[in-house]
N, C-alpha and C positions, 0 to 999 in steps of 0.2 A: 540804466536799466538793471546793470548788474546789481547794483547795491540793494535796488530794490527787491527783486528777485530773492536774493541772497537774507535779504530781511524778513521776507514771508516764509521762508525755510526755516530761520533761526526761531521765530514766532513758535511755528508749529511744533519744532524739537525740544526748545527750551523748557527749562524748570526753575523751581526754588530749592530751597534747602531740604523741602519733603523727598526730593528726588535724589539725594544725595547719601551714599552710604559708607564713604571714607570719613571717618572721625577728623582726619587733617582738613580735609577739603569741607566738613561741616561746618567745623570753628571757623575756618575762614570766611563762610558765606555769611554765616548767622552773627560773628564777633566782629567783623570787618566790613566785608561789603553792605551788610544790613544793618550795621550799627547806626541808629538814629539820634545818636547823640548831638546835640547842639553846641560844638565845641566853640572856644573863644578864638581861635585862631581861624575858623571860617571867614569872619569879620576882615581878618588881615587879607585873606587870600581873594575877598570880594572885593574889597578897596584897591586893592593891586592891580585887579583885572579892568575893573571900573576904569581906574586912571588911564590904563592905556586904550581902553575904549573912546575916551575923550579926547586921545592925543592925535592932533591932526598932521603933526610933524612928519614930513615926507622924506624917505632915504631911499638909497640905491642898492637894490636885493640883488645879489647873483644866486640864480638857483643852480645848486650842484647837483641835485637827484632828479625825481620826477616832475619837481616843481607844482605850483597850483593849479588847480583845476579852474579856478574862479579868476586868478588875478594873472595877467599875462603879461602885463607892463613891469619893467625894470625898478621904476620908481613907484614907491607904495607909500600909503600913510601907515602910520602905527595902528591908527583906528579900523583901516581895513584887514591889516595884517591879525590884529587881537580877534576880529570878529570872524575871519575866513579860515585863518591858519591856526589859530592859538588854541590852547587847550580850553574845553568847556568847562564851566564853574563846578558842573557836577563833577567830571572826570577829575579836575583838581581837587576836588575834596575826597574822592576816592583815593587819590595817590597820596594825600596827606595822611587819611586812615590807614593805608597800606606801611607807610613808614612808621606810623606809631604804634602798629600791630606788630609787625616785624624787626623793628628797630635795626634797621640796615645800617650797618658801619660804612660800607664802601659802597658807592652808586656811581655807575657809569651812565650818561645820559648822551645818547646818539641824535642830537639836533636840540641844540638851545631855544632857537628862535627867540621870542620876547620873555621866556623865562616863567610864563606862568605855571608849568609843571616841575620846573625847577625850584620855585618859589614854595610851592605846596610840601614838597618834599623835603626841603630844607627845613620848615615849620614841623613838620610831622616828628621828626626826631633831629633836633639840633646838634646832636652828637654825630650826625652823618656826616662823612667826607665826601662831596659831590664833587665828580669830574665830569663838567658838561662841554660837550664838543659841538661848534658851529663852523659850516663852512664859509660864510659870508661875514668879511671881517666888520662892515658896517652894524650889521645886524648884532653881534658879539658885542661891538664896543657900545651901542646903544644899552643893551640889557646890562651888561657889567656896571654902567654908571648907575642904573636903577636901584641894583642890589648894593651898591657903594652908598647911595644916598640912605638905604635903609640899614646900613652896617650889619649886613649878612655877610660871614667871614668864613663859613664853612664850605664855599664853592671855590672850585678852580675853572677858571675859562679857559678853554681852550680853542684858538682858530685854527682849521686844519682841514682838509679833505678827510674822511672817515678812513679811505685806503690808505692814505699816507701814515695816519696816526697808527692804523692797526700795524702795519708794517714796522715802525718805532718802537711801538710800545708792546708788541706782543709777539711778531715774526723776528725782529732783531732788536731785543730791549739792551739798552744802554746804561752803563750805572746812575742811577738817580735815587733822589729820595722818594720813598713809597712811605705811605700812611699804614700801620699795623695794627692787627686788632688788641684789644685790650689784653689777650692772653700771649700773644704773640711779645707784644711790648715788656710784658713782666719777666719774659722768659729770656729776654735778650739784655736792651740797656735803659729800661724802663722809660725809653722816649717813644714817642708816638711815631716816629720817622727813623728809616734806617736806609743809609745808602747801599745798594743792591742792583745788579742787573737781572733780578728774577723777573719772571712774568708777574703783574700784578692779578690779584684774585678780587672779584668783583662778588657782593650778596646781592645786588640788585642792577640788571642793565635794562634800560628803558629804550628802546628801539623807535625812534620817532624822527627820522631824517628822510633818507632814500627810499621812498615807496616803490620799489622795483623788485621783479622777482629775484634777477640773478644777484643785484648787490644785496637784499637782504640775506639770501641763504649764504653769500659769502661771508658777511659780518657774522651770522649764526655760527658757519662752520670755524670762524678765525676764533671767535670769543669763546667758544667750548673750552678753550686752553686755560680760559682764568675761572672756572666754574669750581664750587666745591657740593657737597651732598645737598646744601641747602639753599644754594643761589637759587634766584627768579629771574627769568625773563620777561619782559612784557613786550609784545610787538602791537605797535599802533596800526589801525585802518587795516586791519586784515581781509577786510572784503573792499577795500579802495579799488580795486580792477582784479580784473582775471588771474592777471599775473601773482597779485599779492596772496590771493586766495589761494592758489596753487602751491606758492612759498609756504603759507600756513599749513597745507596737507602733509606737504613733505616734511616740515619741521615736526609735526606730531607723531609722524612714522620713525622718527630717528632712534636708533639703538638707546642712546645714553638718555632719552626723555621718558620720564614715568607719566606723570600727570600733567595733563593740560586742561585749560579752563578757557571756553570760548563765550566772551560777553557781549559777542557782535563787532564792537567797535575796538575792543583790544583781544589780544590772545596771549595768556598765560601759561608760563613753561615753567616746572618744576623738575628736579634731576634727584629726588629723594628714592633711594636705593632700596629702602625699607617699604616702599610702596608698589603695589601692583601697578601694572599699566593700565591707566582707563583715561578716558577723555570725558568732559562734562562740559554741556552747554547752559548756561546759568544767566537768568535775566538778573541785571542791575538797575 
């Protein structure tokens, strides 16, 4: 009921590029959101998703977040998961276009699931280095094998609870190898990696795991320490529940946030200091 009511409100408020006066947002909407190019990689994205939809293998799933609103049993088929919990084809294509448009070098994904979103991001800009975290070991193992079969090597799979990962990586970083940007690598050792205990910096963070208000706001606040001026946050299912909608409202009002875009299913967050604080509601 909450989602239906919010969707009606969204339809009444939303616009397309004609209601956008920010050059940055206008270009993003017209050149990325509304890009109608039939990219060859779309066939690969579609093929991977179809393969999952036909897979009746059953695995034991551990839900660490809010869990599924549809699937309540621990034992689930890959087909069920990809149908009810996986990224839709339309949104997978949008993720592909986003990475092709922005060319994110370092991506963090909270919630690997079956890797439909991860796969699309990887294809969008193969130079990206993607860290993807999944709390359920069996799901992560299955997805990792799918990517290994396709010889996709720009992804690091991490099995951990989000809170534990944030503590070790953000709050109490230990000496570890981190991937550097092209500029940083040139300025240091001409390598893509450097052993350091500094906090990582991400170009894109995709929040697609724990759909609860308190958890979402905690991850948001913790990961603010990893942003730079051009970082992008994407929050999945911002109207999934009253709590998630409240979390989205809080995030929009944060002083570090400048531009936000509501596409109903996703909430986009930008931190560009050169932008005036403004919120957009865009149909995609």
